[in-house]
C-alpha positions in Angstrom: 0.3 0.0 -0.1 1.3 3.4 -0.7 -1.2 5.7 0.7 2.1 8.0 3.3 3.4 10.9 2.6 7.2 10.3 0.4 9.9 8.7 2.5 12.3 11.0 4.6 15.1 11.2 6.4 14.3 12.5 10.1 13.7 16.3 10.6 15.9 16.4 13.9 17.8 13.6 15.6 15.0 14.1 18.1 12.4 12.8 15.3 15.1 9.7 14.7 13.8 7.0 17.6 12.3 8.2 20.2 11.2 5.5 22.5 7.8 4.4 22.9 6.1 6.0 25.8 3.9 4.7 28.2 0.0 4.8 27.8 -0.2 7.7 31.0 2.7 10.0 29.0 0.4 10.1 26.0 -0.2 13.6 24.5 -4.2 14.2 25.5 -6.6 13.6 22.4 -8.6 16.8 21.9 -11.5 16.6 19.2 -13.9 19.2 18.5 -18.0 18.6 19.3 -19.9 21.0 17.3 -23.3 19.6 18.8 -24.9 16.6 21.1 -24.0 13.9 18.1 -20.1 15.1 17.2 -19.5 15.2 21.2 -20.9 11.6 21.4 -18.9 10.5 18.6 -15.8 12.4 19.4 -16.2 10.1 22.8 -17.4 7.2 21.4 -13.7 7.1 19.3 -11.3 7.6 22.3 -11.0 11.4 23.0 -9.6 12.2 26.0 -11.2 15.5 26.2 -13.3 17.9 23.6 -13.8 21.4 22.9 -17.3 23.1 22.2 -18.8 26.7 22.1 -22.1 27.8 23.7 -24.6 30.2 21.2 -22.4 32.7 22.7 -19.4 34.4 21.5 -16.5 31.9 19.8 -15.0 31.1 16.7 -17.7 28.6 15.1 -20.6 30.3 15.1 -21.4 28.4 12.2 -22.0 25.3 14.9 -24.4 24.5 16.3 -23.2 24.9 19.7 -24.6 23.9 23.2 -27.0 25.9 25.1 -27.3 26.8 28.5 -29.8 23.4 29.3 -27.3 21.2 27.0 -24.2 22.3 28.3 -24.7 20.2 31.9 -25.6 17.1 29.9 -22.5 17.1 27.4 -20.3 17.7 30.6 -22.1 14.3 32.4 -21.7 12.2 29.2 -17.8 13.6 29.3 -17.0 12.8 32.6 -18.8 9.4 32.7 -16.1 8.1 30.2 -13.8 10.1 32.1 -13.0 13.2 29.5 -13.0 16.6 29.7 -14.7 19.5 28.4 -13.7 22.7 27.2 -15.4 25.6 26.8 -14.5 28.1 23.5 -14.7 31.6 24.1 -11.9 32.6 21.8 -14.0 35.5 19.8 -11.7 38.6 19.5 -14.9 40.5 21.0 -15.7 44.4 20.5 -16.8 46.5 23.6 -20.5 45.9 22.7 -20.2 41.7 23.0 -18.5 42.1 26.7 -22.2 41.4 28.0 -22.7 38.3 26.4 -18.9 37.2 27.1 -20.2 37.3 30.7 -23.2 35.3 29.8 -21.0 33.0 28.5 -18.9 32.7 31.5 -21.5 32.2 34.0 -23.0 29.9 31.8 -19.7 27.2 31.7 -19.0 27.5 35.1 -22.5 26.7 36.0 -22.1 23.3 33.6 -19.0 22.5 35.1 -16.4 22.8 32.1 -13.2 21.7 33.1 -11.5 24.9 30.9 -12.6 27.9 29.3 -10.3 28.9 25.8 -9.6 32.5 25.1 -7.7 34.7 22.8 -8.1 38.0 23.6 -6.3 39.6 26.7 -9.5 41.3 27.6 -11.5 38.1 28.0 -8.4 36.5 30.1 -8.4 39.0 32.6 -12.2 39.2 32.9 -12.6 35.3 33.3 -10.0 35.7 36.3 -12.3 38.2 38.2 -15.3 36.5 37.3 -14.9 32.6 37.4 -11.2 32.4 39.0 -11.4 28.9 40.0 -11.5 27.8 36.0 -8.4 27.1 34.3 -7.4 29.1 31.3 -6.3 27.4 28.0 -5.2 29.6 25.3 -6.1 29.7 21.3 -4.4 29.7 18.5 -5.7 32.3 18.1 -3.1 34.1 20.2 -0.8 33.7 18.2 2.3 32.1 21.1 5.3 31.2 18.8 8.2 32.7 21.7 8.7 31.8 25.9 7.9 35.5 26.7 4.4 35.6 25.4 3.6 32.1 26.7 4.7 33.2 29.9 2.9 36.3 29.6 -0.5 33.7 29.2 0.8 31.9 32.8 0.9 35.5 34.6 -2.5 36.4 33.1 -3.6 32.5 34.7 -3.5 30.3 31.9 -2.2 26.8 32.6 -2.2 25.9 29.3 -1.4 27.3 25.5 -2.3 26.5 21.8 1.1 26.9 20.0 1.0 29.1 16.6 0.4 27.3 13.7 3.3 28.5 11.8 5.6 27.7 14.4 8.1 24.4 12.7 9.2 21.3 15.2 12.3 23.7 16.1 10.8 25.9 16.6 7.9 23.8 19.2 10.7 21.9 20.5 12.2 25.3 21.7 9.2 26.6 23.3 8.0 23.3 25.6 11.7 23.4 26.5 11.6 27.1 27.5 8.3 27.1 29.6 8.3 24.0 31.7 5.5 25.1 33.9 3.2 25.7 30.9 1.2 23.2 28.7 1.5 23.3 25.3 -0.7 21.9 23.1 -0.6 21.5 18.9 -3.0 21.6 16.0 -2.1 17.8 14.7 -5.2 17.8 12.0 -7.5 19.6 9.6 -8.5 23.5 7.8 -5.5 25.9 7.9 -6.2 29.1 7.4 -4.7 31.6 4.6 -4.3 34.2 7.6 -1.3 34.2 10.5 -3.1 32.1 13.4 -6.7 33.0 11.8 -6.4 36.4 11.7 -7.9 37.2 8.7 -10.2 40.2 7.1 -11.5 38.5 4.5 -14.6 37.2 5.4 -15.1 40.4 6.4 -14.5 43.0 4.0 -16.0 40.9 1.1 -19.6 39.7 3.1 -19.6 41.6 6.1 -18.9 38.4 8.5 -15.7 39.3 10.7 -14.2 35.4 11.1 -12.5 36.9 14.5 -16.1 37.0 15.7 -16.4 33.3 14.3 -18.3 34.2 11.4 -15.8 33.6 8.6 -17.7 32.6 5.2 -14.3 31.2 3.8 -13.8 33.3 0.8 -10.4 31.9 0.5 -12.2 28.3 -0.5 -14.2 30.2 -3.1 -13.7 30.1 -6.7 -12.2 32.9 -8.5 -11.2 33.2 -12.4 -8.2 34.2 -12.4 -7.5 38.2 -13.8 -3.9 39.0 -15.1 -2.1 41.1 -12.4 1.4 42.4 -12.2 3.2 45.4 -10.7 6.4 47.0 -11.1 7.9 49.0 -8.7 9.2 52.4 -9.0 12.7 52.5 -8.3 12.6 49.3 -10.7 11.4 50.2 -14.0 10.6 47.1 -16.5 11.1 44.4 -13.7 8.0 42.3 -12.3 8.1 42.9 -8.8 5.2 40.8 -7.8 2.6 38.8 -10.4 -0.4 37.8 -8.3 -2.2 35.3 -10.7 -2.5 35.0 -14.4 -5.3 34.5 -17.1 -7.2 31.5 -16.8 -10.5 30.6 -18.6 -11.5 28.4 -15.5 -12.9 29.3 -12.0 -10.5 27.9 -9.3 -10.3 28.0 -6.0 -6.2 29.1 -5.5 -6.0 30.7 -2.6 -7.5 27.6 -0.4 -4.6 25.7 1.9 -4.5 21.7 2.1 -5.8 20.5 5.0 -3.2 19.9 7.8 -2.4 16.1 8.8 0.5 14.7 11.2 -0.4 11.7 12.1 2.9 10.2 11.0 4.6 12.9 13.4 2.4 11.5 16.7 5.5 10.0 18.1 7.6 13.3 18.0 4.7 15.5 20.0 5.1 12.9 22.8 8.8 12.7 23.3 9.0 16.5 23.2 6.4 16.7 26.1 3.8 18.5 24.3 1.0 17.9 26.4 -2.2 17.6 24.0 -2.9 17.5 20.1 -5.6 19.2 18.6 -8.3 18.0 16.2 -9.7 21.0 14.1 -13.6 20.2 13.1 -16.4 21.5 14.9 -18.3 22.2 11.7 -17.6 18.9 10.3 -19.7 15.9 10.1 -20.0 13.3 13.0 -19.1 10.7 10.8 -16.0 12.9 10.2 -15.6 13.6 13.9 -15.8 9.8 14.0 -13.1 8.3 11.5 -10.0 11.3 12.3 -10.6 11.0 15.9 -10.1 7.2 15.8 -6.9 7.4 13.5 -5.4 9.6 15.8 -6.7 7.8 18.9 -5.3 4.1 17.2 -2.3 5.9 16.2 -1.3 7.1 20.0 -2.2 4.0 21.5 -0.1 1.6 18.7 2.8 3.9 19.9 2.4 2.0 23.7 1.9 -0.9 21.4 5.0 -0.7 19.4 2.8 -1.6 16.5 2.5 2.1 14.7 1.2 2.0 11.2 1.3 5.0 9.4 0.2 3.8 6.2 -3.2 2.5 7.6 -4.0 5.7 10.0 -3.2 8.0 6.8 -5.6 5.7 4.6 -8.4 6.6 7.0 -8.0 10.1 7.1 -7.2 10.5 2.9 -11.5 9.0 2.6 -12.5 11.9 5.0 -10.6 14.7 3.5 -12.4 16.9 1.0 -8.7 19.4 0.1 -5.5 17.2 -0.1 -3.3 16.8 3.4 -0.3 18.6 4.1 2.6 19.1 6.3 1.4 22.4 6.7 4.6 24.6 8.4 5.8 21.8 10.6 9.1 20.6 9.1 12.1 22.9 8.9 13.5 24.7 6.4 10.0 25.5 4.2 9.9 21.4 3.5 6.2 20.3 2.5 5.0 17.2 2.1 1.7 16.8 0.6 -0.8 14.2 -0.4 -3.2 14.5 -2.8 -7.0 13.7 -2.7 -7.7 9.1 -3.5 -9.9 8.8 -6.5 -13.7 9.1 -5.8 -14.2 6.0 -6.6 -11.7 4.9 -3.8 -13.9 6.7 -1.1 -16.0 5.5 1.2 -18.3 7.3 2.3 -20.4 7.3 5.8 -24.2 6.1 5.0 -25.3 5.6 8.7 -25.3 6.1 12.2 -26.4 3.0 14.5 -28.8 4.5 17.0 -30.8 1.4 18.6 -30.9 -2.2 19.0 -34.5 -3.2 16.9 -34.3 -6.7 18.5 -33.3 -9.8 16.8 -29.5 -8.4 15.6 -31.1 -5.7 14.0 -30.5 -2.1 14.6 -32.0 1.0 13.8 -30.1 3.5 12.0 -30.1 6.9 10.9 -29.5 7.6 7.1 -27.0 9.8 6.1 -25.6 9.2 2.5 -27.4 7.3 -0.2 -27.0 3.7 0.9 -27.5 0.8 -1.9 -27.7 -2.7 -0.1 -25.8 -4.0 -3.4 -22.6 -2.9 -2.0 -20.3 -4.1 0.8 -20.9 -2.5 4.1 -17.9 -1.3 6.5 -18.7 -1.3 10.1 -16.2 1.4 11.6 -15.2 0.1 15.1 -12.9 1.8 17.9 -9.6 1.0 17.2 -9.5 1.2 13.5 -11.1 -2.0 13.1 -13.0 -2.0 9.9 -14.9 -5.3 9.6 -16.4 -5.5 6.1 -20.1 -7.5 5.4 -20.8 -8.7 1.4 -24.4 -8.0 0.1 -26.3 -11.4 1.9 -24.4 -10.5 4.7 -27.0 -8.0 5.9 -30.5 -6.7 4.8 -32.0 -3.4 5.0 -35.6 -2.3 6.2 -37.4 1.3 5.4 -39.6 2.4 8.4 -42.4 0.9 7.5 -40.4 -2.5 8.0 -40.4 -3.4 4.1 -37.0 -4.6 2.6 -35.5 -2.5 0.5 -32.7 -1.6 -1.9 -31.4 1.4 -0.6 -32.0 4.0 1.7 -31.7 7.9 1.5 -30.2 10.4 3.7 -32.3 11.7 6.4 -34.7 8.4 6.1 -34.8 6.4 9.5 -34.5 2.7 8.6 -33.5 -0.7 10.3 -30.0 -2.7 9.0 -30.1 -6.7 9.9 -27.2 -8.2 10.5 -25.0 -10.5 12.9 -21.9 -9.0 13.9 -21.4 -8.5 17.5 -19.3 -5.4 17.8 -22.5 -2.8 16.4 -23.5 -0.6 19.9 -25.3 2.9 19.7 -23.0 6.0 18.0 -21.3 4.0 16.1 -21.2 4.5 12.0 -21.0 2.6 8.8 -20.1 3.3 5.8 -20.3 1.4 2.2 
């Protein structure tokens, strides 16, 4: 199988062959929870912690979030599996938003979350006064790239800092070593922003939807028609100083960054002492959260078993990707390893979520994508176990109890199969 990034020598002596860490020494796996179903998916597939937002100011206003009534239930579900809940207040609020920030702090504290995620110094200062016992984690939006900045946040009461995504592995290692009293967190998977640490004005300028208030419309993902543009600097006549784009007959998303994927380097993060590995994706589907969390959970656990299998994790992650995967800024010297998307025929979309038992080896399911009974069915079991059922090993019913050859998105149905690994909250793909 050749699904991996191109092979290359170790990026640093520390990357050569660090020892396998003990299970207790593994970084925390921090997964996104845009709503209750995504929270359940993250917990079911092995996240140690989740990050989520309420209906107040946070950087994913497009995510459904958790109401004041739902938030305590989210904390209860996480507590039941010994996982932690971090509440996002990581927008950069204007004066008129501060009352909403205060209300969100009160809701989070009352619900029993384990920490607040903040990016704005004013929000951090407010939290120290209003909820002094609640730990603070600093968002990547704060663009922390040096020890003095990290220690500033520690002085403000922060216990953990998410490092700037623009750091390479040397910058990450140096920062961790320089601040032994600070926990550091790193994004390892998901969308990357066109701007420095997400401080982008494109959406505000083009659509009056400020990204730093959580309302980004992602104009860097839009498709544009290239118009020729070249500029000449006054003191260098005849020399093209900068050429933006060439004429082109087709619209394309030429500004869109690739997605980040650092699953190959989880051993390195563990050896260096990074406290938490974070997955982006609060507005992605629950099926996406399940698959990506499962891949990174399995990778981390395989380190302790000395059975690390990078190709298998990457194969799984490529199946979820909507953009090519990249090592981003992680490798030093501007080196970047990219992996293109698989052919559509190779993809296996999530077709349903298992809901409740229906008796006699059957399960109620909620359908997420077109599902045809003549295609093999793959069960997504935690630990990257993927048993496959052939047509004839299972059958489908619609909500009326009629045998059917296909089910459509939005439908409720029943899956009949004899496999004993299924449970509520798991997903299947075909």
